[in-house]
N, C-alpha and C positions, 0 to 999 in steps of 0.2 A: 428849142433846147434851153434848159435852165442853166443860168450862169453860176459857175463856181470856179475859183482859181484852179489851175492845173494841178497844184500840189494836193488839193482837196479831192478833185475828181479821180486822180490816180489812187488815192487811198480809199475812195468809195469802191473802186474796183477790187481793192484788197479785202474790203469788208465782204463783198459778194463772194470772193474766193474762200474767205474764212468760213462763211456760213455754209457754202456748198461743200466744204471739206469735212463738215461734221458727219460722223459716221455712227454706226450702231453702238460702238464702244462709248461714245459721248452720252448716249441715252441708255446705257446698261446692256440692252439687247435689241434685236431687230423688231421684236414685238412692240416695244415702246417707240423705237426709232421711226417706224413707218408712219404712224399718225402724227408724230411730232414734226417730222420733216416734210410732210405732204405739201404744205404751202410755201416752204422755204425755196423750193425750186422755181416757183412762180414769182419772180421779182416784182415788188410793188414800186412805189415812188422812191423808197429809201430816204424819205424826208428826215426821219429822226437820226439815222446814222450820219447823213450829210450835215445836219446841224451840229452834232458832236464835233465833227472834223472841222467845220467852218468856224466854230467857236475857238477851237484850238489854233487854227491859222490866224484868226483875228487878234489873238492875244500873244502871238509870237511863240506858241508852243509847237512842237513837231507833231503834225497829225498822225504820222506813222506809229507813234507810240500809243495811239488811242484806237487802233483798229479793233481790238477786242471789246473795248468799251462801246464803240459804235455798233458792233455786232450785237452786244447785249441789248442795246436799245431796240434794235430791229426784232430780236427774239421776243422781247417783252411785248412789243406791239403785235407781233404775229400771234402770241398767246391770246391776246384780247380778241383777235379776229376769230380764232377757233371757238372760243367761248361765246362770243357774240352771235355767231351763226347758230349755235345750239339754242340760245335764248330766243333769238328772233325767228327761228325755224327757217332760216335761209338755206337754199339747196345748192347754191354754187358760190364760189369765191375765186376771183382772179381767173375766171374762165374754166375752172375745173370743179368737180363735185366738192362740196364742203367736206371737211374732215369727218363729221359725224355721219354724213351720207355714205362715204366710201368705207369707213372703218367701224362705224357703229358709235352709239352715244357714249358708252363707257370708255372706249379707247380714245375718243375725242376729248373727253373731260381730262383724262390722265395725260394725254399728249399735250394739251394746253398747259397743264400743271408742270409737266416736264420742261416745257419751254421757259416758264417762269424760273424754275430751279436753275436751268442752264444760264439764263440771263444774270441771275444773282451771282452764280459761280464766276462768270466771266468778269463781272463788275467788281467782285471782291478783291481782285488783284490791284485795284486802284485805291484801296484803303476804306476804312470804315465810313468816313463821311460821304464818299461817293456811293457806296453800297446803301447807306441809309437814305440818300436822296432817291436812288432808283427804287428802293423798297417802298418809300413813301408814295412815290408816283403810282406804283402797282396797287397800293391800298386805295388811293384816291380813284383810280380807274374802276376798281370794284364798286366803290361807293357810287360813282357816276353811272355805271351800268345799271345798278339796282334802282337808282332814282329814275333813270330813263325808262326802265321796264315798268316801274310803278305807275307812271303816267299812261304808258301803253296799255297795261293790264286794266287800269281803271277807265280806259277810253276817255281820258281827260287831256286836253291840250294845255301844256304849261304856258303861263304868261311869259313875257319876254325875259324878266329877271330870273324866273325859274329855268327857262331854256338856257340862259347864259351860265347858270350854276352847273347844269348838266354838262355843257360844253367844257367848262373849266375843269371839272373833275374827270370826265370820261376821256377827253381828247387832249386838252391843253396841259394836263399835269405831266405827262410823259415828255411832251415837247419842251416844257420848262426845265425838266430834269436833264434832257438831252443837251439843251443849250448851256446849262450851268455846270455840268459835271466836270469838264476839264478845268474851268476856273476854280471850282471847288478843290480839285485834285492838287493844283499848284498854289492853292491858297491865295488866289488873286482877289483883290478888292472889288473886281468887276463881277464877281459871281452873282450878286443880287441883281445887278443890271441885266445880265444875260438871262437870269431866271424870269425877271419881269418881262423882258422881251419875248421869251418863249411862251409864257402864259398868254399874253395878249395876242401874239401871232398864232398860237394854237387855237384860240377862240375864233380868230379871223379865218383860219383854215377850215374849221368845222362849219362856219357859216358858208364858206365857198362850196364845200361839199354838199350842204343842204340845198343851196341854190341849184346845183347840178342835179340833185336827186329828186327834187320836188315833183317834177313831171312824171318820173317813173313811179314814185310812190303814190301819186294821185291816180295814175292809171290802174294800179293794183288795189286801190282803195284801202291801203294800209294807213293807219293813223299814228305812226311812230312820231315822237317829238321831232319837230322840224321848224326852223326859224320862219319859214313861209307860212306854215299853219298857225304859228303863234301870232304872227302879224295879221293874218286874215281874221283870226279870232278876236283881234284887237280892233277890227272894223275896217281894215284896208282891203281893197280888191286885189286880185292876183297880181296885176301889173305893178300896182303901187307897192305891194308887199315885196316883190322882187327888187324893185328900185331901192326901197328902204333897207332891205337886207344887204344890198351891195354897198350902200352908204355906211352901214354898220360895220361891214367887213373892213372897209377902208379906215374907219375910225379906230378899230382895234389894231390894225396894222400900224397906223401912225402912232398910236399910244405905245405900242411895243418898241418901235424905233426910237421914240423920244426917251425911252429908258436908258439908251446907250449914250454915254456922255462923250466918248471919243469920236470925233467926226469921221476919221478913217474907218473905224469899226462900223459906225452907223451907216456910212455910205455903202460898204460892202454888203452888210445885211439888208439894206434897202434894195439893192440891186437884185439880190436873191429873192427876197420876199415879193417884190413887185412882179418879177417874172413868174414866180410860182403861182401867184394869185391869178394869172391869166392862163395857167397850164390846162 
């Protein structure tokens, strides 16, 4: 079980209820609601909502006030999964058919767009600066996905610096926004610290996912950008590449934690980050 304080875990449950309570009226009609909500009932790790609430708790804000903002982060993440599955031609997601498989390509594209719109709508209640932060993350995610696809389409393995740029844009940008959104809202001086933590932790988390995925991708002979492939392309054998990737994951986790000046905040985030890395 991943550690979070009880005040945070109870609010994560509220985020799940908030998302599950979204109905067809939230998406104009049932025709748009069905593809938009398809993945929402299949709960993921809720990493981004948890980080929104954990940041709130860490700086003394009431996490309950940020349930909608945490839900917005999860909706934005889910929108990226819907679109990624189309681009990558993946057939399943979270144990169910991908949205484009179940509802068709056109409905999936629009359903993903609708999730972005709903995420921005929910985050707008927290002011322009927070909404700008979430919107910037969405733009960077798009840029990261296109960069990721360009390597895949050209059948070219990115070098390690190119891989890290993909990870920063595609994955870490939203994690950075999730960590810093509450500090931004209350105009805390720690906002930049939390953003830097999120960016570095987000890169570490993407490396962790790649370590987990590399065997599956190798078996399917897909050559999507992956840290293991980049390190093998740099001359390492498979075992050495995995070991080096784990060391790089730890480096970025530590770099993120070192961004947090307050020892109490840093220890809390360290406990969460350390347990999540072994999840």
